[in-house]
N, C-alpha and C positions, 0 to 999 in steps of 0.2 A: 504493500500500500504506499503511495507516494505522501510523504509528510511535507514536503516543502510547500512555502506559500507560491500561489501561482502568478502574483505580481510583486516585483520589486518593491513597489511605491509602499505596499501593505506592511514592509519591515520596518517602516518609518513611524508606524501607529505604535502607541504605547498604552498603559493602561488608563492612563488619565483621559485619553481621547474616547475610549470605550465608555468610560465613566460619563463623560460629557454627553456622548451620544444618548445613555441610557435617561440621564436627568433633562435632556432637552425633549426627548421622546414624552416622558412622564409630565413634566411640569410646562412645555409649550413657552417657556420663556426662557431668554438668554440671562435677563437680569437675576431670576429666580435660581437659576443654575449657579451663577457667579456667587451667590449668597450660601446656597447649599454647599458647593464644593470648597467655599473659602479661596476662591481664585479671582482674578480681575475679569471684567468683560472682554479685554482684549485676548486674555488667554483662552477663554471660551471660543471666541471667534477664530482664533488660529487654530485649536482643535478641531473645529468644525470645517475649517479649511483643508485640513489634512484628511479629515473622514470623506470629505467629497472627492479629493483627490484619489483616496486610496481606492474608494468604491465607485468611482467614476459615476457619481449621481449627484443631483442637488440635495437630497436627503431630507431636508426642511425648507419649506417655502414661508418666507416671511408675510403674514397676513395681519389684518387689523385685528383679528381674534387670537393673534398669537402665531408660533411656530408649526405650521402644519406638516406632520410626516408624508412623505411620498409613499408610492406603493413598494418602492425597494427597501425604505426605512421601516416600513410596517413589517415586511417579509424578514428583515433583520434582526428585529427587537428581541424575540425569543433566543435567537442564536447567540447574540451579544450577551443577554442575561445569564445564559448558560456559561459562557467564557467565564464572567466575572464570579459566578458560583463557584465553578471548577478552580479558579484561583484561590479563591477563600478556602475551599477544601484542601488544597496544596498545602496550606500555611497551618490550618488547624484540625484537618481531619482525621489525621493518625496522630495521637499522642505520643510524644517522644518518650522513650525510656530514660529514667533518671536513676543512675546506678547509686547515686548517694542515698537514697531515700529507702532502699530495700537490699537486703543480702541476696545474692543470686549465685548459683552454681551452674556451670556449663559442662556438658559431657561431651569429649571429644575422642575421636578414633583418629590416631595420627602416626606418621613414623618418627623414627629418632632424629630425623634431619630437621622437622618441625620444632621437636623438643630442645635440639640445640641452638637453632638459629633465630627461631622467632618467638617461641615461649618466653624465655628469659626476659628479654625486651618488653613483651606484653605485660608480664607479671610486675615488673619492676614499675611500669606505668601506673599500672593498678594500686601499687604501694606508695607510689608517691603522690597520687591524688587521694589516697586514704578511701579507696573503695573497696566495699565488702563483696569481692568477687571471687570465688573460688573456680578451679578448672582442673577437672579430672580426666586424664588421659589413659586410652587403652590402645594397646598395639595395633597398628594396622595389620590384617591378615592377608591372605592370597587375593582376596577381592573386598570390596567395600562392605559394610554391613547394611545392606540394603533393608532389611526389615526392621533392625534397631532403629535405622533413620526414620522410617515410616510409623512406627509406634511411638517415637519420642524418646526412647530410652538413651539414643546417641542424638546430640543436637547437630553435630557438624563432622564431616569427615574431610581430613587432609588426605591428599593421596597424591601419587604421580601421574605425569601426562606427558605425550598425549597417548590416548589409547592403551594404557596399562591395565585398565579395569574396565569391566563390562559396562555399558552406558544403560541408565534407567531413565526411560521418557519422563518420570514425573518427579526427576531431581534437577535442580538448578547448580550451576558449575560456574565457577569464576577462577581464572589462573592468577595466582598471586605473584609468581616469580619465574626466572628461566636461570637454568644453570647448566654446565657441562663437566666432563669427567677428565681428571688428570692422574697421572702415575706417580705414586708415592714410594719412596724405598729408604733404606738406612743409608746415613752419609759413607758407612764404609763399604756398602755393596758394590758391585760391578756398575759402573754406570753405562747408560745407553751411549752407542757410538755417535748418535745425532742428537740436536735437542729435542726431537720427537721419535717416540719408539716407532719403529717400522711393525707392521703385523707380524711378520715372521720373528722379529726378537721379542716381541709381546708374547706370543704364545710359546716361545722357548722357555721363558721364565716360569718358575712356579709362584701361585697366586695365594693370597689370602683373601676371603670373600665375607665382607660385612654385610649380612642382610638387612636392608632397609625395611623391608618388611616381610612377613612369612609367605614365600612364594618358592616353585620350582624352578622358576625360570626368573631371569633378570635383566636388565638393558645391555649388560656387557656379553653375556654368553649368548642372547637372543640375536644379538648382532653378528657375534662370530659364527653362529649357527648359519645365518643367512649368506656367510662367505665360505661356508664348508670347512670351517674351522671349529677348534675347540681349545681350550687351555686346560692346564693341569692345576686343580684347587688342592691345596694340602691341608686346608682348615677354613672352617665357616665361623664367625663369630657373631654374637648377638649386638655388638656395638661397635661403632667406629673406633673408640677410644681403645677397646680390647684388640682390635686388629691391629692398630699402629703399635701396641705391646708385642703382639705377635711377631712382626717383621723386624723388631729392634734386634740387631746384631746377626740378621741373616740376609741372604740373597734375594728374600722374597718379594714381589711386587704387590702393592695394594693400589687399587683403582678406587680414589674417592671422588665426590662431588668438589669442583673447585672451592666453593665458599666453605665447605667443611675442611678441606686441607689448609686453607687460610687459618680457620679457626683453631684447629687441633693439632696440626703436624708442626711442632717445635722445629724453627729452621735451624738449631744446635744441632738437632738430632738427625733430621730427614731432609733428604733432597726431593724435588719433584720435576716432572717434565712432562710434554704434551703426550696425549694418548695417540694410538694410531689414526692417521687421518680416515675420516669417514664415520668414526664412532660418534654416533648421534647425541646430542644433549637430550635435556628433558626439562619438563615444568613441574612447579608445585602447585596444586590446584586445591580448592576447597568445594566440596559439593553439600547440598543441603535438600530437604523435602520442601517440596511446593508448598504444603500447608502450612510450613513455618516462614514463609517467604514474607509475610507481613507482620509477624511477630514482632514487637519493638525492642524487646530484650536481646533477641537474637539477631536481628538486625543491627543493633548497636555493636553486638559483640563480633560480628563479622566486619564492621567498618573499622573496629579497633584494630583487627589484625592486618586490614589492608594499609591503615595508616602507619602500623610498625615497619611493613614492607617498604612503604614510599618514604619514610621519615629516614630510615637506615639506608637508603639507596639500594634496597634489594630488588624493587619492582622495576 
């Protein structure tokens, strides 16, 4: 559906012009309109001029008995009235959530990536503002907990994209940030011959795999399989920190999201370099049920997450 204005002249109209239209239509007097809206008669005249140019019609004819609306003005009246009513609803129709007035708990399903990168900053903001907000996080499994989202036991799911999880038509989705993968290794380990690992040298190394979510597949091995290759994984860990411990003092390779590498991989201990060319990046997304889309508390919480990403330069 086309939502652009069909005339560039209409872009120059504002709320005051529409208020003048309604007032003149209802009062039939420029003087009365001037008093009602607390504006000068010249302002009313200027607004009428803009309205006439915008709608290409005289709209009101000045007669001895007052300003008589034209046929077009009469047909416009109800439409303009609804526009002003809709603007008022935008302002006050949905009460905003005030986190200072009531304690609230949000239940999330999210990967460690979110807990490390975004949640600490989110909680610091709540603490600084002295907001009674509690956040409970359960680990993301192989797929998003669709039924838990639908029945309200989970308010929000943070997951990876694009297309790592099955889509659900009744869920809303928003991308929070994008990231890519880098290779991390102990400073004493054999460095790659180039600034970027070749595919061959990448698969020749032994790997530690941190599971960002419980899944039989992952973005690295899925990509390798599409290239008809596989890597040797010597250990799987439940966390990025544990994986870094596992490669310390070894020749093992660890493939980490770039933002996690910058956060956790101490430069005094670890080196990093670019992953093989073609290894795709990923996004961090949030999904929620449509029936909570207008819930003021949950809308507020999603906005806080988006703000953290924007303020920290993550988005």
